[in-house]
C-alpha positions, 0 to 999 in steps of 0.5 A: 080271282081265279088264282085265289079260288085255285089257292083256296081249293089247294089249301082245302084239298091239303087239309082234307088229305092230311087231317087225322080223325081226332077221336082216334087218340083216345080209343086205346086204354093205355093212352092218357088224355090231356083233360083235367078236373080240378076243384075243392072238397069242403064239409057241410059247414064250408070248411076245407077237407084235408086228406080226401081222395077224389075218384073219377070213373070214365063212363065210356072206358070204365077206367078209374082215375084218382087224385092225390089226397087233398091239400090243406086248403081242400084242393085237388087235381086229376090230370091226364084224363080222356074227354067224356063223362065221369062218375065222381066220388070222394073217399075220406077215412074209410068212407065214400061220398058219391057225387050227385051229378056226372062231370063232363070234361071237354077234350084238352079242357079243364072242368071245375068240380067243387064238392060239399060232403053231406052225411046221409040223413033220413031225407037223403037215404034214397041217394045211396048207391055204390061207386064203381071206383070203391068197395066202401059203403057210401056214407053220404053225398058229395054234392057237386056245386053247379056254379062257382060262387064269389071269387071262384065265379070271376075266375070261371069262363062265365065270369071272365066273359062278363068282365070282358064284355063290360070292358069291351062295351066301355071301350066301345062307348069311349071310342064312339064318344071320342069320334064326335066333334066336341061342341064348345060353348061360349059365354 
């Protein structure tokens, strides 16, 4: 028992001596992070938007990150991001659509951001605000979908967790049922 305690203490001591602060890796402006934002851009009728450029402004450092123009299916990726909060916008043909929410990206994580472009009308006029990543006047709102729908939901962390839980419960029920002795009835 004493040897185990000595070994555990030695391990903890070596970890505390060699550990480096994690936050220090993102303090310099020239260091890229390992996080990314992926998603899709669609118009108000749900059709994919091709050629849109998604902008992300890191709120802590004010650095601007941009995706390549969206592909034919409206998908984009912004990689090499530091973790933190991002103010998002979508540029499309000299117009900009400012996101209605901030996106939070975990360290070395991936955030999903699906935007629906909605032009301004009298009911949304109060949402107009400039975006720090562009000089263009906002033409509408890029509504950030809170949760993936349909097939996209089942690929999200919550969807995978639900499927895993159901499968685990089923396996547990099978294992519990097989441990009972079967009762045979004779006629």
